N, C-alpha and C positions, 0 to 999 in steps of 0.2 A: 827364169832365172830362179827362183823361189820354188821348192819342195809345198806342198801345196796338203797332201795327204799325209798331215803330223801335227804335233802339237807345238802351239807356241803360248809363251802368258802374254797376254793382252795386257794387264795392268795388275796393281796391286788390288787387294780385297777393299780394300777401304777406300777406293776410289769411286767404288759404287755403292751408295749408300740410298739414300731420295734424290738421287740426279740421275741424267741422261749421261750418258759417256759416250759422244763419236771421237771415233780410234781408225785409221787406216793399218790393216793388215795386209801384207803382200800384194799390196793394191789395188786390197779391195777396204772400200768402207765400211765401217760396221757401228752400229750401236751398241752400246752395253747397256742393260738395265735390271731391277730386281722386279720379279713380278709381285702379284698381292700375297703370294707364300711364301716371298725373300729371296724364292732362287731365282740363279742369274738368267739372262737369255742374249739372246745374241740376234740381230736380225740384219740382215742388209740396210744400210743407211738412206732408205729412197722409199718416198711413198708411192704407193701407185697412183694416186689420183694424180698428182700435179711434178710427182721427182721431188718435192720438196726434200731436204735432209732431218728424217726424223729426230736427229740428235739435236735437232732445236725445238723440238718438243716440250711434251711435260707427261710427268706421271700423275693419273686422276687414279685413287687408291689401285695401286699396281696397277693398273693399264696404261701400255704406253697411246700418246696421243698425237698427232700429227699436231706441230705449232700452225699448220697455215689453216685449214679449214676445219680441224676437229677430227678428222678421220683416224680410230681406233684399230690398233692391230693386235692379232693375236702371236705369242709367243713363238708358235708354229709359220708365222710368215703369211699367216690369211686374215684380209678384214672380218673385223669384227661388227662394227659401225657408224654410222656418221649422221649425224644431226639433218634431218628429215631426208636421209637420201636412203636407197638401197642398197648395198656395196656386196653384199657376201658372196657374190659369185665374183667379185674384181678377181685378177690371179695373184696369187700366190706371191712372194719376195720370198728371198734365200734366206733359210734359218740357219743360223751355226749350230754345232755341239758344243757347247762350253762347259767347262768343268771348273768346280772352287777347289783347291787343294794347297795347304801350305803357303796360303795367306797369299795367293795369284789366283787369279780368273785367267783361264786358258779356254786356249782356240782353237779349233779343228776347220781350217779355210777352204780345205779340198772337200772331196766328195763323202756326204757326211755318212754314208752306209759304209765305208770303212773305219767310221771311227774308235777306237779300243783305248775306254778311260786306263787300261790297265799297261798303256806304252806309254804313260806321262810320269816320268821319272821320280824313284821314291826319294822323300829327304828326311835321312832319319833324326835330323835335329830338330825337325817340327815339333812343338809342343812336348819338347821332352827336356824336363827340370833339369838336366844336366850338361844342357847345351842355352847360350843365346844368341839370339839373332839382331842385327841390326844392318837396315840397307835403304833403297833409293831406286828411283830412276832417270833417266838423262836421255833426252832426245838427241839425236848426234845426226849432224848432216853428213855420212858418207856409208858408202856400203856397207854393208854387217858383216860380208866378209873379210873388211880390212878388219876388225874388230878380232874375227877369230884368230886372224895372225898376230896381233896384238898379243893376246894374251896365251898363245901356244909360243910364243918365243917371247921369254923373260928378259934375254939380256938385254931388251934397253930400257930396263930399271936402273941400270947403271949411269946413264945420262938422263933421262925424262924424270927420273925421280931421283935425282940424286939427294935429295934434302931429307927424305922418309924413309924407303924402302931399298935402295940403291947404293953398292957397293963395289968395288972395285974386282972383288972377288968370284963377282958370278961371271965377267970377261973370261977370268982365268979358268972357269971349272968348266969343264966341257960336258954338253947334256948329251942325253939320251933318248931314241924318240923309238917308240915301237907302235904298230897297229894291231889290235886284238877286233879283226871281226869289224866291225861300222864304227868301231873306238878308237883314238889316235892318244895314245898319252907319253909326253915328253916331261922329262924327269933331269932333277940337277941335286947333287949331294954336295954340300962343301963342308970341308973339314978342318977345327980348329980355326976359326976368323973370328974378328971383332963383329958384334952384332949392330945391325945398324940403326938409327936414331928409334923406329918404328918399334922394333924386338924388343929394344932397350928398354922402351916402356913399355912393354907389355911383361919381361921378366919384373920388372920393378913392381908393376899391377900384382903379381903374384906371391910377392914377397921374396924372388929369388934376385941374389946378383947381377949387375947387368955389365959389369966392367972384367967376364972373364970371357975365356976362350968359348965360342960356341960351335954346333956342328949345324947345320943350315939345307934345307930341305925345301924342294918348291918340285910337285909332281901337278903338273896340268893335265886333265882329261878331256877332252873334246868326243862328244857322244851328236849325232845329228838329230835335229838340223841344225841348230845352233847353240850347245850348251857348252859350257866352260866349267867345270868344276876345279879349284886348283888347289892343292892339300900345301899347306904350308906353315913353318915354324923353326925353332930353334929348340938346341937343347944344350944345357953345360955340355962342355966336352966331354970325352972320358966316361960317359953315359952310355954310348948306346947310340944317340943321333934318332935317327926316327922311330926308332925301338926305344927308348928312353922311357923308364916309367914316368908317370905325369908329374911325381914330385921335382923331379930337375927338366923339365920342359915347357913350352908354352908354344901352342898350335893352334890350327883354327881349317874352314875350308871356305875358299873365296869363290862367292856362288854367281854365276856369270849367265843370266838367258838373255840372248840375242833377238831382239823379236825386227825383223824388215819390215820398215813401214812401203818405201819403194825402191829404186834401183841403185837411188843416192841417197838415203837417212832409214835411220833404223832407231828404234826404241829399245833402250839400254837397262836392263833390271840387275841392277847391281847388289850383292852384300857381302856379309862375313859373320859364319857361325862360328863362335870359340866354346871351348872345354873348360875355361878356366875363369873361375869368379863370376859364374853363369848368373849369382843373382844380384850383381853390381850394376844399378840399372845406369849411374854415371858412367863407369867405364864404357858400357855399353855405346850410349850418345858420344863419348869421346872417339872412339874408335870407329864409329859410324862417320863422325866430322872428319875426322882423320882420312878413312878410305874417299870419301865421299872428294877430297880437294886432291889426292892421288889419281882417283879418276878421270877430275875436271884436266889434269895436264895428259893426258892420253887423248883427252875429247880436242884439245885446239891442235896436238900433231896431227889426229885422223882427219880430223874436217880439211886441215890445211893439206894432208896428203890427198885428201879427195879432189880439192880444187887442181891442183896439180896433174893427179891421172887424168880428169877431167878435162882439162886442157892440152894435154897431148899422148890421147887414146891408144896412137897406134906403137910409140913407143912400147920395146921391152924393157921387164927389168929384171936384174940378176937375181940369184936365188942360190942362196948358201947353205953351208951345213946347220946355222939357227936356226933357217927357215923352214926345217923338216917338217915341223908339228904342224903348220898351217899351210904346207904342200901337201901333205896328206890327207888332212880334212877337207881342203877343195876336190882332190881326187876322188873321194868319197864321196860330196855332195856332188860330181858330176855326173856321178856314174848314177846315184840314186833318182837325180832327176832325169836322165835319160832313161831309166827303166820306167821312170813316173809318165812321160812324156809318151812312150812306147804305147802301156797298157793302152791310153787314152785313146788312142789310134786303133788300136786294135779291134 
């Protein structure tokens, strides 16, 4: 059900400091930690001695030590030492390729020999003084593909997010979906409409009028395995919309990294990178909190949707034109998964 030979966001980099972090990714229990050199390591969360979770252990001078009998593990999955025992010939446990980039820890749950760090998507906004970023993480009790469906169809904003980013004009404006190789792009451009509450606040924060007509855009881009980047913004009408000069618009990129935990649960890493007032830390916190509340509204809907789907697994769902982005994304995932499984059988 999950692509394995790919990179997923495991956690935020700050979640691993002096602690061990146990996390399930694609049904695999993994323990993350920093070794004596401060480099992130990831091992199967399974002590080869008695099967205890290594995540219940501790770090001793950067060495991962099992909390059951003190067995010490190396970052390569081999046993290093154990008090009063000869353990160097213990069979190795699985070691996972990991990378620390853009404030996240990325993990490759599949064949380690295929892990290519160049496949991690580039984040142009990271460590760039012209941009500001704020985000968070949610644990969601739903199939990760439901979140992809949700993000690739922003029509739901009118109903789920009516008090923040939703407005009737979203329903009234058709969207266009295209497939570019393994990427899917769904876009919607709205002309001469009132700005919804979130964007009115953003305009005010930049010192722009917020009660005049605006042109608004939403450009959702899915790339495998489960990354969705959404360009969003508004510009004072008559200045070129998406292509308007910076002096007449506010815009941002909504960052969505969706990591499957099990068939019916996921880790959802979300955030917003913006290119206006980048040095305003108070504004960054306000946007992060506001965005967190918006995404929390999605969570309730998705979790209840999952309960319905689990209770009625045989019921066929309807697919409309607004579902095109999610439908194309699922087809790409199915094709890649079939190819990955075929390679394993070869």
